[in-house]
C-alpha positions in Angstrom: 170.8 -89.9 -34.7 173.2 -90.6 -32.7 171.1 -90.6 -29.4 169.2 -93.3 -31.3 172.5 -94.9 -31.9 173.5 -94.8 -28.3 170.0 -95.8 -27.5 170.1 -98.9 -29.4 173.5 -99.4 -27.9 172.4 -99.2 -24.6 169.6 -101.9 -25.3 171.6 -104.2 -26.8 173.9 -104.0 -23.3 171.0 -104.4 -21.6 169.5 -107.3 -23.4 173.2 -109.0 -23.1 173.5 -108.7 -19.8 169.8 -109.9 -18.4 169.2 -112.1 -21.5 168.6 -115.5 -19.2 165.5 -113.6 -17.5 164.2 -111.5 -20.8 163.7 -114.7 -22.9 161.9 -117.2 -20.1 159.7 -113.8 -19.4 159.0 -113.6 -23.0 158.1 -116.6 -23.7 155.8 -116.9 -21.0 153.9 -113.8 -21.8 153.6 -115.1 -25.5 151.8 -118.3 -24.1 149.9 -116.7 -21.6 148.3 -114.8 -24.6 148.2 -117.6 -27.0 146.5 -119.9 -24.9 143.9 -117.1 -23.7 142.9 -116.4 -27.0 142.3 -120.2 -28.1 140.1 -120.5 -25.2 138.2 -117.2 -26.4 138.0 -118.1 -29.5 136.6 -122.1 -29.0 136.4 -122.6 -25.3 134.1 -125.8 -25.9 136.1 -127.9 -23.0 135.6 -125.7 -19.8 138.1 -127.9 -18.0 140.8 -126.0 -20.4 138.9 -122.5 -20.2 140.6 -122.0 -16.8 143.2 -119.4 -15.8 145.0 -121.5 -13.6 145.8 -124.4 -16.3 146.9 -121.6 -18.5 149.2 -120.2 -16.1 150.3 -123.7 -15.5 151.2 -124.4 -18.9 152.1 -120.9 -19.7 155.0 -121.3 -17.0 156.1 -124.8 -18.7 156.5 -123.1 -22.1 158.9 -120.4 -20.5 161.3 -123.0 -19.7 161.1 -125.5 -22.9 161.8 -124.5 -26.4 160.2 -122.3 -28.4 158.6 -125.0 -30.4 156.7 -126.3 -27.5 154.2 -123.3 -27.5 153.2 -124.6 -31.1 152.9 -128.2 -29.8 150.9 -127.3 -26.8 148.5 -124.7 -29.0 148.0 -127.6 -31.3 146.6 -129.9 -28.2 144.6 -126.9 -26.7 142.9 -126.8 -30.2 142.7 -130.7 -30.5 140.8 -130.5 -27.2 138.4 -128.0 -27.9 137.5 -129.8 -31.4 136.7 -133.2 -29.2 134.8 -131.5 -26.9 132.6 -130.0 -29.7 132.3 -133.4 -31.6 134.9 -136.3 -32.4 133.8 -135.6 -36.3 136.0 -131.7 -36.3 138.6 -133.2 -33.9 139.3 -135.6 -37.0 138.9 -133.5 -39.8 141.6 -130.6 -37.5 144.2 -133.5 -36.8 144.0 -134.3 -40.7 144.8 -130.7 -41.5 147.5 -130.6 -38.7 149.5 -133.2 -39.9 149.2 -132.1 -43.8 150.6 -128.7 -42.5 153.2 -130.3 -40.1 154.6 -132.1 -43.0 154.9 -129.3 -45.5 156.5 -127.2 -42.2 159.3 -129.8 -40.7 160.1 -130.6 -44.3 161.0 -126.9 -45.6 161.3 -124.6 -42.3 161.2 -126.6 -39.2 163.2 -123.4 -37.1 159.8 -121.3 -38.0 157.8 -122.2 -35.3 157.5 -118.8 -33.9 155.7 -118.0 -37.1 152.9 -120.0 -36.9 152.2 -119.3 -33.7 152.2 -115.4 -34.1 150.7 -115.3 -37.7 147.3 -116.5 -36.4 147.2 -114.6 -33.7 148.2 -111.2 -35.3 145.6 -112.5 -38.2 142.8 -112.1 -35.0 144.2 -108.9 -33.7 143.9 -107.4 -37.4 147.4 -107.0 -38.2 148.0 -110.1 -40.1 150.3 -108.2 -42.7 153.2 -107.6 -40.4 154.4 -111.3 -41.0 155.5 -111.5 -44.6 157.1 -107.9 -44.4 159.3 -108.8 -41.8 160.2 -112.6 -43.1 161.0 -111.4 -45.8 163.8 -109.1 -44.2 165.2 -111.1 -41.6 164.0 -114.6 -43.0 164.3 -116.6 -46.5 162.0 -117.7 -49.1 160.6 -121.0 -47.5 159.3 -118.8 -44.8 156.5 -118.5 -47.2 155.6 -122.1 -46.0 155.5 -121.1 -42.4 153.7 -118.1 -43.1 151.0 -120.1 -45.1 150.5 -122.8 -42.6 149.5 -120.0 -39.9 146.8 -118.7 -42.0 145.6 -121.8 -42.5 145.1 -122.1 -38.5 143.5 -119.1 -38.5 141.1 -120.2 -41.0 140.2 -123.5 -39.4 139.6 -122.2 -36.3 137.3 -119.7 -37.7 135.4 -122.3 -39.9 135.1 -124.4 -36.6 133.8 -121.3 -34.4 131.7 -120.7 -37.3 129.9 -123.9 -37.7 129.8 -124.8 -33.7 126.1 -124.0 -33.2 124.8 -126.0 -36.2 127.2 -129.0 -35.4 125.9 -128.9 -32.1 122.2 -129.5 -33.5 123.7 -132.4 -35.5 123.1 -135.9 -33.6 125.6 -138.7 -34.3 124.5 -140.2 -37.0 125.3 -137.3 -39.0 128.9 -137.9 -38.5 129.5 -137.3 -42.5 127.5 -134.0 -42.4 129.7 -132.8 -39.9 132.9 -133.8 -41.3 131.4 -132.2 -44.8 130.7 -129.2 -43.3 134.1 -128.7 -42.1 136.2 -129.4 -45.3 134.2 -127.7 -47.2 134.5 -124.8 -45.0 138.0 -125.0 -45.7 138.4 -125.9 -49.4 135.8 -123.4 -50.2 137.4 -120.4 -48.6 138.6 -118.2 -51.1 139.6 -115.5 -48.3 141.7 -118.0 -47.1 143.6 -118.6 -50.4 144.1 -115.4 -51.4 145.7 -114.7 -48.3 148.0 -117.1 -48.8 149.2 -116.5 -52.1 149.2 -112.7 -51.5 151.9 -113.2 -48.1 153.8 -115.9 -50.1 154.5 -113.7 -52.9 155.6 -110.7 -50.5 157.9 -113.1 -48.6 159.5 -113.8 -51.9 159.5 -110.3 -53.0 160.5 -108.8 -50.1 163.6 -111.1 -49.7 164.6 -110.5 -53.2 164.9 -106.9 -53.1 166.5 -106.5 -49.4 169.5 -108.8 -51.2 169.8 -106.9 -53.8 173.3 -104.0 -53.8 171.5 -101.0 -54.3 171.2 -98.3 -51.9 168.1 -98.2 -49.2 167.5 -101.9 -50.3 165.6 -102.5 -47.2 163.7 -99.6 -47.2 162.7 -100.2 -50.8 162.0 -103.9 -50.1 159.2 -103.4 -47.3 157.6 -100.9 -49.1 157.5 -102.8 -52.0 156.4 -105.6 -50.2 153.7 -103.7 -48.6 152.8 -102.4 -51.5 152.1 -105.7 -53.7 150.9 -107.4 -50.5 148.0 -104.7 -50.4 147.6 -105.1 -54.4 147.0 -108.6 -54.4 144.6 -108.5 -51.4 142.3 -105.7 -53.1 142.9 -107.7 -56.5 141.4 -111.1 -54.5 138.3 -109.2 -53.3 137.5 -107.8 -56.5 137.5 -111.4 -58.4 136.4 -113.4 -55.6 134.5 -111.4 -52.8 136.7 -111.9 -50.1 135.0 -108.9 -48.0 138.5 -107.9 -47.2 138.4 -104.7 -45.2 140.3 -101.6 -47.2 140.7 -99.2 -44.0 142.2 -102.3 -41.9 144.3 -103.7 -45.2 146.0 -99.9 -45.5 146.3 -99.1 -41.7 147.9 -102.7 -41.4 150.6 -102.4 -44.4 152.0 -99.0 -42.5 152.0 -101.0 -39.4 154.3 -103.3 -41.1 156.5 -100.6 -42.7 157.1 -99.4 -39.5 157.5 -102.8 -37.7 160.1 -103.2 -40.5 161.8 -99.9 -39.7 162.4 -101.0 -36.1 163.8 -104.3 -37.3 166.1 -102.4 -39.9 167.3 -100.4 -37.4 168.9 -103.1 -35.4 170.0 -105.4 -37.9 170.7 -103.5 -40.7 171.7 -99.9 -39.5 174.5 -98.5 -42.1 175.5 -95.0 -43.4 175.0 -95.0 -47.6 177.1 -91.4 -47.5 180.5 -93.5 -46.9 180.1 -95.7 -49.4 182.9 -97.5 -51.1 183.6 -99.2 -53.7 186.5 -101.3 -54.4 188.1 -103.3 -57.5 191.0 -106.0 -57.4 192.3 -109.2 -59.0 194.1 -112.0 -58.4 195.0 -115.1 -61.1 191.6 -116.2 -61.7 189.0 -113.3 -61.2 188.4 -109.5 -61.4 186.7 -108.3 -57.7 184.3 -105.4 -57.8 183.4 -104.9 -54.2 180.8 -102.7 -52.6 181.6 -101.8 -49.0 179.0 -100.1 -47.1 179.8 -98.9 -43.5 177.5 -100.0 -40.3 176.7 -96.8 -38.3 178.5 -96.4 -35.1 178.8 -94.7 -31.9 180.9 -94.9 -28.9 179.2 -94.1 -25.5 181.0 -91.4 -23.9 184.3 -92.1 -22.0 184.1 -91.9 -18.0 187.0 -91.5 -15.8 187.0 -91.7 -12.2 189.7 -89.9 -10.1 190.2 -90.5 -6.3 193.2 -89.1 -4.4 194.3 -90.6 -1.3 196.7 -88.9 1.1 198.7 -90.6 3.4 201.4 -89.1 6.2 204.1 -91.3 7.9 204.9 -90.2 11.7 208.5 -89.4 12.3 210.4 -92.5 13.8 210.1 -93.3 17.8 213.1 -92.2 19.8 213.1 -88.7 18.1 214.9 -90.1 15.4 214.0 -88.4 12.1 214.4 -89.6 8.8 217.5 -88.8 7.0 217.6 -86.0 5.0 214.1 -84.6 6.0 215.7 -82.0 8.5 213.4 -83.6 11.2 210.2 -83.2 9.2 208.1 -86.5 8.6 207.5 -87.8 5.1 204.6 -86.9 3.2 203.3 -88.8 -0.3 200.4 -88.5 -1.7 198.6 -90.9 -4.5 196.5 -90.2 -7.4 194.7 -93.5 -8.6 193.1 -92.7 -12.2 190.6 -95.4 -13.4 189.7 -94.6 -17.1 186.7 -96.6 -18.3 186.2 -96.2 -21.9 182.9 -97.9 -23.6 182.4 -98.8 -27.1 180.4 -99.1 -29.9 180.8 -101.5 -32.7 184.5 -101.4 -33.7 185.1 -98.7 -31.1 188.8 -98.8 -28.9 190.8 -96.7 -27.0 194.0 -97.5 -25.8 196.0 -94.9 -23.7 199.5 -95.0 -22.0 200.9 -93.3 -19.4 204.4 -92.2 -17.8 205.0 -92.4 -13.9 206.9 -89.1 -12.2 209.5 -92.1 -11.8 210.0 -92.8 -15.5 208.0 -95.9 -15.8 205.6 -96.5 -18.2 202.2 -98.0 -17.6 199.0 -98.9 -20.1 195.7 -98.3 -19.3 192.7 -99.0 -21.6 189.6 -100.4 -20.5 189.7 -101.0 -16.7 193.2 -99.8 -16.7 195.2 -97.3 -14.0 198.1 -94.7 -13.8 199.8 -93.7 -10.5 201.4 -90.6 -10.0 203.6 -90.0 -6.8 204.7 -86.9 -5.0 206.6 -86.2 -2.4 209.8 -86.6 -0.4 210.9 -90.2 -0.9 213.8 -91.5 1.0 215.1 -95.0 1.8 212.8 -95.9 4.6 209.2 -96.0 2.3 211.5 -97.0 -0.8 209.7 -100.8 -0.1 206.4 -99.2 0.8 206.7 -97.5 -2.7 207.4 -101.1 -4.3 204.5 -102.6 -2.5 202.5 -100.1 -4.1 
């Protein structure tokens, strides 16, 4: 466990030093994957289905706020819908407007969730999102997760109806609109998944907020089980054709991802739990304190030894009291570097050979001067 804690501290240190580079690269990769996935799912506008355009837009997103990835994703999907049919684009615009009104009303900071949810649905692992958002988010994150699920099924309905819509004429505009609207409203699988994910987010949040030991582990396991049960019950009631194998594997992947997040966000030592009780004039307080798992990286000490010889004075004059010998002195410089984990701190104090006290902690140094010191080199010693 100590090795893992040291690895965590090293990862945090690397991230803090290179954050200015890591975040733009991560946003670029996410945008590139999202835009390529949209082109692969729809691809009705050939001008957008171009790797050069995807690279340029992804590069723009790397320097813009995260919400711009969501906005440009909507633009991409709307242009593809417009290339398929104007009526489809109108329906898609109305759906996006309703979702954005709900999204900006409740959880405007969760734009990344709306982007990742349909992406993970395409990759067949959407069960990670509700468990993770229940751990690190709030119950209103259920709105963002639900919007992401609706986006995924909207794209599915458009892609599934594209061949039929392409054969219809302009005079059948009403039939096109009705086909898309019915495909969304009558989609039982979408409704079951929205309900399951919303309940999972809320349950995971409520359990991980409890003061019981291992609350995060209990929350993620309970959330994965509840999500799986609701999806299976919905499949029995509405015949949603949910793959049981994919659901089980996705739930296991959700627990694994949640454990990784717990290791970086909520790594505590329950064996050293303390309970404190005290009071003031108005209240009694019962406090449960659980310490975090911390580790201090090994201390590194670097010593540099310099030896200097001062030649005899010109004209054969020897330094007084040395018996005709040149004065010799050695300087030992010690640099002490103490790495610390969370709350770790170390301080050392040193004593020079002349009784002068020095302190050396992080980046400090101590001096040890040996040799025959005379009046001629006292000034050199003071300069040093």
